[in-house]
C-alpha positions in Angstrom: -0.7 -3.8 23.9 1.3 -0.6 24.1 0.8 1.8 27.0 2.3 5.2 27.6 4.7 4.1 30.3 5.0 2.1 33.5 5.4 5.1 35.8 1.9 6.6 35.6 1.1 8.9 38.5 -2.1 7.4 39.7 -3.3 10.4 41.5 -6.9 11.6 42.3 -6.7 14.3 39.6 -5.2 12.0 37.0 -7.9 9.4 37.5 -10.7 12.0 37.0 -9.1 13.8 34.1 -11.5 14.2 31.2 -14.7 14.3 33.4 -15.1 17.9 34.4 -18.1 19.1 36.5 -19.2 22.7 36.0 -22.2 22.5 38.3 -22.1 22.8 42.1 -23.4 19.8 44.0 -24.7 20.8 47.4 -25.5 18.8 50.5 -29.2 18.6 49.6 -28.3 16.6 46.5 -26.3 14.1 48.6 -29.1 13.8 51.1 -31.5 12.8 48.3 -29.3 9.8 47.3 -29.0 8.3 50.8 -31.9 5.9 50.4 -30.3 4.6 47.2 -27.1 3.9 49.1 -29.0 2.0 51.8 -30.5 -0.2 49.0 -27.0 -0.9 47.7 -25.8 -1.8 51.1 -28.7 -4.3 51.4 -28.0 -5.7 47.9 -24.3 -6.2 48.6 -25.2 -8.5 51.5 -26.8 -11.0 49.0 -24.6 -10.3 46.0 -21.2 -11.7 45.3 -20.2 -8.8 43.0 -18.1 -5.9 44.3 -20.3 -2.7 44.3 -19.1 0.8 44.6 -20.1 4.4 43.6 -17.6 6.8 42.1 -18.3 10.5 43.0 -16.9 12.6 40.1 -17.6 15.9 42.0 -15.8 15.1 45.2 -13.3 12.8 43.3 -13.6 9.8 45.6 -15.7 6.7 46.4 -19.1 7.6 47.8 -19.8 4.0 48.6 -17.8 0.7 48.7 -19.3 -2.7 49.5 -17.6 -4.9 52.1 -16.3 -7.4 49.6 -13.0 -9.2 50.3 -12.2 -9.7 46.6 -11.8 -5.9 46.2 -10.7 -4.9 49.6 -7.8 -7.3 49.7 -7.4 -7.2 53.5 -8.0 -3.4 53.6 -10.9 -1.7 55.3 -13.8 0.0 53.6 -12.8 3.2 55.4 -9.2 3.0 54.0 -10.4 2.4 50.5 -12.8 5.4 50.7 -10.1 7.6 52.2 -7.5 6.6 49.5 -9.9 6.8 46.6 -9.0 5.6 43.1 -5.3 5.6 43.9 -6.1 2.5 46.0 -5.9 0.6 42.7 -2.1 0.9 42.9 -2.2 -1.6 45.7 -4.2 -4.2 44.0 -3.7 -3.9 40.2 -0.5 -4.7 38.2 1.3 -1.7 36.7 0.6 -2.8 33.1 -3.1 -3.0 33.9 -3.0 0.5 35.5 -1.6 1.9 32.3 -4.5 0.3 30.4 -7.0 1.7 32.9 -5.7 5.2 32.3 -6.1 4.8 28.5 -9.6 3.5 28.9 -10.6 6.4 31.2 -9.3 8.9 28.7 -10.9 7.4 25.6 -14.2 6.7 27.5 -14.5 10.3 28.7 -14.2 11.6 25.1 -16.8 9.1 23.8 -19.1 10.1 26.7 -19.1 13.8 25.7 -19.7 12.9 22.1 -23.2 11.8 23.0 -26.0 14.3 23.5 -26.7 15.1 27.1 -30.1 13.3 27.1 -28.4 10.1 26.0 -25.4 10.0 28.3 -27.2 8.3 31.2 -27.9 5.3 29.0 -24.2 4.5 28.4 -22.3 1.7 30.1 -18.8 0.4 29.9 -17.3 -3.0 30.5 -13.7 -4.2 30.5 -11.3 -6.8 32.1 -8.2 -6.4 34.2 -6.2 -8.2 36.8 -6.3 -7.9 40.6 -3.6 -9.1 43.0 -5.1 -10.9 46.0 -3.5 -10.9 49.5 -2.0 -14.4 48.8 -0.3 -12.9 45.7 -2.7 -14.8 43.5 -3.7 -12.8 40.4 -7.3 -13.1 39.2 -9.0 -11.7 36.1 -12.0 -9.5 36.9 -14.7 -7.8 34.8 -15.5 -4.2 35.5 -18.8 -2.5 34.6 -19.9 1.0 35.1 -22.9 3.2 34.2 -24.1 6.6 35.3 -26.4 7.0 38.3 -26.7 10.8 38.2 -25.7 13.5 35.8 -25.5 17.3 36.5 -28.0 19.6 34.8 -25.3 20.3 32.2 -24.9 16.6 31.5 -21.6 16.1 33.3 -21.1 12.8 35.1 -21.7 13.1 38.9 -22.2 9.6 40.2 -21.4 6.2 38.6 -22.3 2.8 39.7 -19.5 0.2 39.4 -19.6 -3.6 39.6 -16.6 -6.0 39.7 -17.0 -9.7 39.3 -14.9 -12.7 38.1 -14.2 -12.6 34.4 -14.5 -15.4 31.8 -11.8 -13.8 29.7 -8.1 -14.8 29.7 -6.6 -11.5 28.6 -7.0 -7.9 29.9 -8.9 -5.2 27.9 -12.0 -6.4 26.0 -13.4 -2.8 26.3 -17.1 -2.5 25.3 -19.4 0.5 25.5 -23.1 0.0 25.3 -25.6 2.6 24.4 -29.1 1.8 25.7 -30.7 4.7 23.8 -29.6 3.9 20.2 -28.9 0.1 20.9 -25.3 0.5 19.7 -22.3 -1.3 21.0 -18.6 -0.2 20.6 -15.3 -2.0 21.0 -12.1 -0.1 21.7 -8.9 -1.1 19.9 -5.6 -0.4 21.8 -3.8 -0.8 18.4 -5.7 1.8 16.4 -6.7 3.9 19.5 -10.2 4.1 18.1 -13.8 2.9 18.9 -15.4 0.5 16.4 -19.1 -0.3 16.3 -19.8 -4.0 16.7 -22.8 -6.3 16.4 -24.7 -7.1 19.6 -24.7 -10.8 20.7 -28.1 -12.3 20.3 -28.9 -15.9 21.4 -32.0 -17.7 20.1 -34.9 -18.5 22.4 -33.7 -22.2 22.6 -30.1 -21.2 23.1 -31.2 -19.0 26.0 -33.2 -21.9 27.5 -30.2 -24.2 27.2 -27.9 -21.7 28.8 -30.2 -20.9 31.7 -30.7 -24.6 32.5 -27.0 -25.1 32.3 -26.5 -22.3 34.7 -28.9 -24.0 37.1 -26.6 -27.1 37.0 -28.6 -29.4 34.7 -26.7 -31.9 32.6 -27.2 -32.3 28.8 -29.4 -35.3 29.4 -31.6 -33.4 31.9 -31.9 -30.4 29.6 -32.9 -32.7 26.7 -35.7 -34.2 28.8 -36.9 -30.9 30.1 -37.0 -29.3 26.6 -38.2 -32.5 24.9 -35.3 -32.4 22.5 -32.6 -34.9 21.5 -29.3 -34.7 23.6 -27.4 -34.1 20.4 -29.5 -31.0 19.8 -28.6 -29.8 23.2 -24.9 -30.2 22.3 -25.4 -28.4 19.1 -27.1 -25.5 20.9 -24.1 -25.3 23.3 -21.7 -25.3 20.4 -23.5 -22.3 18.8 -23.5 -20.6 22.2 -19.7 -21.0 22.5 -19.2 -19.6 19.1 -21.4 -16.6 19.6 -20.0 -15.7 23.0 -16.4 -16.6 22.0 -15.9 -18.9 24.9 -14.5 -22.5 25.2 -16.8 -24.2 27.7 -20.2 -23.9 29.5 -18.6 -22.4 32.6 -17.1 -19.5 30.6 -20.4 -19.1 28.8 -22.3 -18.8 32.0 -19.8 -16.2 33.4 -19.9 -14.2 30.2 -23.7 -14.3 30.2 -23.9 -13.1 33.8 -21.5 -10.3 33.1 -23.3 -9.2 30.0 -26.9 -9.5 31.2 -27.8 -12.4 28.9 -29.4 -14.5 31.7 
């Protein structure tokens, strides 16, 4: 991949470039969303994913879950105070350049959609994070709007980070819930391309779900009253459709893409 340069100024303004809010968001608006944040706080206690909310009006993090994978020995308060530039501490420079390109292209795609359809958009991509022990892990990032302004600008976005099944960074996908379309971004052509949505058969879904629960091929065959070779055949089809190499990668992919 080719990125602009390795000296990107990861500032607050640079991160939010492309998403402009013309409406004023007052204190009453923030008070109305407090119950939702309390729900997220409760969910984060039983969820292994990193959960946070980006505030495009105040240009900071409105909420950050207490997850060590994302905090990397930093406090929630420090992350919220630093805002998106915190990424400089935990993301390799090459990946930061990629994140800037994604933000720029995603903002343009966002505003191409009619106002009434923007809340149904979501984006997913993979990048690396540097852990406190210097170990580098691949993570999957997902984001979707929580609230838009009356003019259709992005105010709040829900973000989730989890371990990725991919081996390379990028893999940028935008989903549109309203028109059921899916787009992939090419770093080579700098363009979005519509792609087909992955669909598993009913039986393939059953095999994948049982595999995620820890059942062996033999147990799955007994539970579904099918031959063990049929189970293996279903798994082979699953691997091909999801573009993965083994069942663990398939389960991770399915969890990250709401297939389970």
